[in-house]
C-alpha positions, 0 to 999 in steps of 0.5 A, a space after each residue: 932841565 930848569 924851573 926858572 928863566 935862563 933867557 928872556 924873549 925879546 921878540 915873539 911872532 906868530 904865523 898860523 899855529 907856529 909861535 917863534 921867539 928870539 931869546 936873549 941870554 945873559 952875558 957869559 958867567 952871569 948864570 951857570 945854568 944859562 951858560 949850560 943851556 946856551 951851550 946845549 943850544 949851540 951844540 945842537 942838543 937843544 932845538 926847542 923850548 917850552 914856555 910858562 905863564 900865569 893868566 891874569 884875566 881871560 875871556 872866552 873866544 867866540 866859537 863862531 857857531 
């Protein structure tokens, strides 16, 4: 739907393999695309989201073996 941010994550929680985020959208009228996405969420058309991020640094995880 979009390649740029339409909201920001104000709270992120992880339980097991589930990641949940509380999104904050800008005030209505600030961004037509954000208004569209928020409207689709409210209408029940969109019920999930994907994230994108760039890794600055990384370390391998201990595999436990």
